[in-house]
C-alpha positions in Angstrom: 69.7 -3.9 87.3 72.8 -5.1 89.1 74.8 -4.8 85.9 74.4 -1.0 86.4 76.1 -1.4 89.8 79.1 -3.1 88.1 79.5 -0.3 85.5 79.1 2.3 88.2 81.9 0.8 90.2 84.0 0.8 87.0 83.2 4.5 86.6 84.4 5.2 90.1 87.7 3.3 89.3 86.9 0.4 91.7 88.9 -2.6 90.2 86.1 -5.1 90.0 86.1 -8.1 87.6 83.4 -10.2 86.0 84.4 -13.1 88.3 83.6 -11.0 91.4 80.3 -9.8 89.9 79.3 -13.4 89.2 80.2 -14.2 92.9 77.7 -11.6 94.0 75.0 -13.0 91.7 75.7 -16.5 93.1 75.4 -15.2 96.7 72.1 -13.5 95.9 70.8 -16.6 94.2 71.6 -18.5 97.4 69.5 -16.0 99.4 72.4 -15.0 101.6 70.7 -11.6 102.1 67.1 -10.6 101.6 65.1 -7.5 102.3 67.9 -5.6 104.1 69.8 -2.8 102.4 72.7 -2.8 104.9 73.2 -6.6 104.5 73.2 -6.2 100.7 75.8 -3.4 101.0 78.1 -5.5 103.1 77.7 -8.6 100.9 78.4 -6.5 97.7 81.5 -5.0 99.3 82.8 -8.4 100.4 82.3 -9.9 96.9 83.4 -6.9 94.8 86.2 -5.2 96.7 89.4 -7.0 97.4 91.5 -4.2 98.9 90.2 -2.0 101.8 91.9 1.0 100.2 89.0 1.0 97.7 86.3 1.1 100.3 85.7 4.8 100.0 85.4 4.6 96.2 83.0 1.7 96.6 80.8 3.7 99.1 80.6 6.6 96.7 79.7 4.4 93.8 77.2 2.5 95.8 75.5 5.7 96.9 75.5 6.9 93.3 73.9 3.7 92.2 71.0 4.0 94.7 70.5 7.7 94.1 68.7 7.2 90.8 65.7 9.4 91.4 66.3 11.2 88.1 65.3 8.0 86.3 62.3 7.4 88.5 59.7 5.9 86.2 58.1 2.6 85.5 61.2 0.7 86.2 60.9 1.7 89.9 57.3 0.6 89.9 58.1 -2.7 88.3 61.4 -3.4 90.0 61.8 -2.4 92.6 61.8 -1.9 96.2 60.1 -4.9 97.9 57.5 -4.0 100.5 59.0 -6.4 103.0 62.3 -4.6 102.6 60.9 -1.2 103.2 58.7 -2.4 106.1 61.7 -4.2 107.7 63.9 -1.1 107.4 61.2 1.1 108.8 60.5 -1.0 111.8 64.2 -1.6 112.5 65.1 2.1 112.5 62.2 3.5 114.5 61.5 3.6 118.2 58.1 2.6 119.6 57.4 6.3 120.1 58.2 7.1 116.5 56.1 4.2 115.3 53.2 5.6 117.3 53.6 9.0 115.5 52.9 7.3 112.2 49.3 6.8 113.4 48.9 10.5 112.3 48.6 9.0 108.8 46.5 6.1 109.9 49.1 3.3 110.4 52.3 1.9 109.1 50.2 -0.5 106.9 48.4 2.6 105.5 51.7 4.3 104.7 53.0 1.2 102.9 49.7 0.6 101.1 49.7 4.2 99.8 53.3 4.0 98.7 52.7 0.9 96.7 49.6 2.4 95.1 51.4 5.5 94.0 54.3 3.5 92.5 51.8 1.6 90.4 50.1 4.7 89.2 53.3 6.6 88.4 54.6 6.5 84.8 57.2 9.3 84.8 59.5 11.3 87.0 57.8 13.9 89.2 59.3 17.2 90.3 57.2 19.0 93.0 53.6 18.1 93.6 51.8 16.6 96.6 51.0 13.0 95.6 53.4 11.0 93.4 56.9 9.7 94.3 59.4 12.4 93.3 61.5 15.3 94.4 60.9 18.7 95.8 57.2 18.4 96.6 54.9 17.7 99.6 54.3 14.1 98.8 55.1 11.7 101.7 57.3 9.7 99.3 60.5 10.8 97.6 63.3 13.3 98.3 64.0 17.0 99.0 60.4 17.5 99.9 58.4 19.2 102.7 55.9 16.6 103.9 56.0 16.3 107.7 56.3 12.5 107.6 56.9 9.8 105.0 59.5 7.7 103.3 62.6 9.5 102.2 64.2 7.5 99.3 67.4 9.6 98.9 69.1 12.9 99.5 69.8 14.9 102.7 67.2 15.5 105.3 65.3 18.8 105.3 62.8 18.7 108.1 64.2 15.8 110.1 60.7 14.1 110.1 61.0 11.3 107.6 59.6 8.0 108.8 62.4 6.1 107.0 65.6 7.4 105.5 66.4 5.1 102.6 69.9 6.4 102.4 72.0 6.1 105.5 75.1 8.3 105.6 78.3 6.9 107.0 81.5 8.8 107.8 84.1 7.8 105.2 87.9 7.7 105.4 89.5 10.2 103.0 91.0 8.7 99.8 94.7 9.7 99.7 95.1 8.3 96.2 93.0 11.1 94.7 95.0 13.2 92.2 92.4 15.9 91.3 93.8 19.2 92.2 96.7 17.8 94.2 99.5 19.4 92.1 98.8 23.0 93.1 98.3 21.9 96.7 101.7 20.2 96.6 103.3 23.4 95.3 101.7 25.4 98.2 102.8 22.9 100.8 106.4 22.9 99.7 106.8 26.2 101.5 106.8 24.0 104.6 109.8 21.9 103.6 113.0 22.2 105.6 115.8 20.1 104.2 118.8 18.8 106.1 121.3 16.0 105.4 120.5 13.0 107.4 121.4 9.3 107.5 124.2 7.4 105.8 126.5 8.9 103.2 124.8 7.7 100.0 124.4 10.8 97.8 127.0 11.9 95.4 128.6 15.3 96.2 129.5 16.5 92.7 131.4 19.6 93.7 133.6 17.9 96.3 134.2 14.9 94.0 135.5 17.3 91.2 137.7 19.1 93.7 139.2 16.0 95.3 139.8 14.4 91.8 141.6 17.6 90.7 143.8 17.5 93.8 144.8 13.9 93.0 145.9 14.7 89.5 142.8 13.4 87.8 142.5 10.2 89.8 138.8 9.8 90.5 138.0 10.4 94.1 134.2 10.0 94.7 132.8 11.9 97.7 129.4 11.0 99.2 127.2 13.0 101.6 124.0 12.1 103.5 120.8 12.5 101.5 118.9 15.8 102.0 115.6 15.0 103.7 112.6 17.1 104.7 112.7 17.5 108.4 109.3 19.0 108.8 106.9 16.9 110.9 103.2 17.4 110.5 100.0 16.4 112.4 96.8 17.0 110.5 93.3 16.7 111.9 90.3 16.4 109.6 86.7 17.2 110.5 84.4 14.6 108.9 80.7 14.2 108.5 77.8 16.6 108.7 78.5 20.0 107.3 81.9 18.8 106.0 80.3 16.4 103.4 80.4 19.0 100.6 84.1 19.5 101.1 85.2 15.9 100.9 86.9 16.3 97.5 89.0 19.2 98.5 90.0 17.5 101.7 91.0 14.4 99.8 93.1 16.5 97.5 94.8 18.1 100.5 95.3 14.7 102.1 96.9 13.3 99.0 99.2 16.2 98.5 100.3 16.1 102.2 101.0 12.4 102.0 103.3 12.9 99.1 105.1 15.9 100.5 105.8 14.9 104.1 107.5 11.7 105.3 106.7 12.5 108.9 102.9 12.9 108.6 100.3 11.6 111.0 96.6 12.2 110.5 93.5 12.0 112.7 89.7 12.6 112.4 87.3 14.5 114.6 83.7 15.6 114.3 82.9 19.4 114.6 85.5 20.2 117.3 88.4 18.7 119.2 87.7 16.9 122.5 89.4 14.3 124.7 89.9 11.8 121.8 90.2 11.4 118.1 90.4 8.5 115.7 92.2 7.3 112.6 89.6 5.0 111.0 86.0 6.2 110.6 84.8 2.6 110.4 86.0 2.1 114.0 85.6 5.6 115.3 83.7 4.4 118.5 85.9 1.3 119.2 89.4 2.6 118.4 89.8 6.1 119.7 93.1 7.8 120.6 93.2 9.9 123.7 94.4 13.4 123.0 96.7 13.2 126.0 98.5 10.4 124.2 99.1 12.5 121.1 100.4 15.4 123.2 102.8 13.1 125.0 103.9 11.2 121.9 104.6 14.0 119.5 107.1 16.7 120.3 106.5 20.5 120.2 108.3 20.8 116.9 105.4 19.1 115.0 103.4 21.4 112.9 99.6 21.0 113.6 96.9 21.6 110.9 93.2 21.4 111.6 90.9 21.2 108.6 87.2 21.9 109.1 84.4 24.5 108.5 84.3 25.4 112.2 80.6 26.0 111.8 78.7 24.6 114.8 76.9 25.7 118.0 79.2 27.9 120.1 78.3 25.5 123.0 80.3 22.8 121.2 83.4 24.9 121.6 82.9 26.5 125.0 80.8 24.2 127.1 81.0 21.0 129.1 78.7 18.5 127.5 78.5 20.6 124.3 79.5 17.8 121.9 76.7 16.6 119.7 77.9 13.0 119.9 78.9 12.4 123.5 79.1 14.1 126.9 82.5 15.8 127.1 83.6 16.4 130.6 85.8 19.3 129.6 85.0 22.0 127.0 86.6 21.7 123.6 88.2 25.1 124.1 90.2 23.6 127.0 91.6 20.9 124.8 92.5 23.3 122.0 94.4 25.5 124.6 96.3 22.4 125.7 97.3 21.7 122.1 98.4 25.3 121.4 100.4 25.4 124.6 102.2 22.1 123.7 102.8 22.6 119.9 104.7 25.6 118.7 102.7 26.0 115.5 99.0 25.4 115.1 96.7 26.6 112.2 93.2 25.9 111.1 92.2 25.6 107.4 88.6 26.5 106.7 86.9 25.4 103.4 83.9 27.7 104.1 83.9 30.9 102.1 85.8 33.6 104.1 83.0 36.0 103.4 80.7 33.9 105.7 83.1 33.7 108.7 81.9 36.8 110.4 78.3 35.4 110.6 79.2 32.3 112.5 79.9 32.6 116.3 81.9 29.4 116.5 84.3 30.5 113.9 85.0 33.7 115.9 85.6 31.7 119.0 88.0 29.3 117.3 89.9 32.1 115.7 90.5 33.6 119.1 91.7 30.3 120.5 94.2 30.2 117.7 95.3 33.8 117.8 93.5 34.5 114.5 95.5 31.8 112.7 92.6 30.5 110.6 93.1 30.5 106.9 90.7 29.8 104.0 91.3 26.4 102.3 92.4 28.0 99.0 95.8 28.0 97.4 96.4 31.5 98.7 95.2 30.6 102.2 97.3 27.4 102.2 100.4 29.4 101.1 99.8 31.9 103.9 99.4 29.1 106.5 102.6 27.4 105.1 104.6 30.6 105.5 103.6 30.8 109.2 104.2 27.1 109.9 107.7 27.3 108.2 109.0 30.1 110.4 
């Protein structure tokens, strides 16, 4: 079974070797982890990934490996998920109040007993239905279903009532090495470039060299000039997590293109809307936050600022004190956005959501007003329009 994890990592271009795979098997044989999915994830990452720049690829491969509901059949019943593991995960992630709610079904023991029984009875993949482990039905076990309580093995939440979520979503750093689609994005971003000659004289000036050589009767007279460098400085803020998950690939392509085009580029992450702080590493987003005041004081007004997000949220998250879904913000997000637009000369918002849907979302309308309508769709045409504005 673990050999499939090895080949999945290869498929996602994680540079893993047989030696590292054997190290993982040795660690498992020594019982370094048992019956804990998070501990297994951490152990596998320690053994198999030697450079943190591959963490994002590893996370996507790991998720793909455990998402195998399409092959749900006897191997799951025979393999697979130890009861102790499931029980430990359930008890660890539920509050006493939530555990009490499980009594609706009889008890936690009853829930686990029924789950094991149905795995043993199942001989093929199930789509729909109200009993077996599968997808899209009303069974308490599986994914994408409609049962009011149960064990969700994979996939996004639908009713927010699963007793245990087998798949835990984490915010991921964007992978700036992604090449898919970056070429056209680079071309669009080049409208932002402003070249000027800066630094030491190290680039050959052909025209002046020819002219000076001719004046000296053919005696070579080499003339140098400072190298032409792009003077544009960019701050880019990415919305991550939640409703932005479907747009990770296009954001990674934009991130990769921007990293290659701009020498003076600084990036930050936020969730839903901008408040008093942002972060640069999603793995440390609670412990290493950057106050927005520090960013305003550190970077001059000539920096071009780009926000990337679907801008789709409750209007309270934009307009109200305490509107954030993750913490209590003492000042409304709109106040912080006004401070940014007052300090920086050029600020735009790129929205990956279809432009046809913008008029149906109140938060999008509020954010467009805060930015004087400078919201553009995250398409090549929209990016070119945003670049034209930012380059003025």
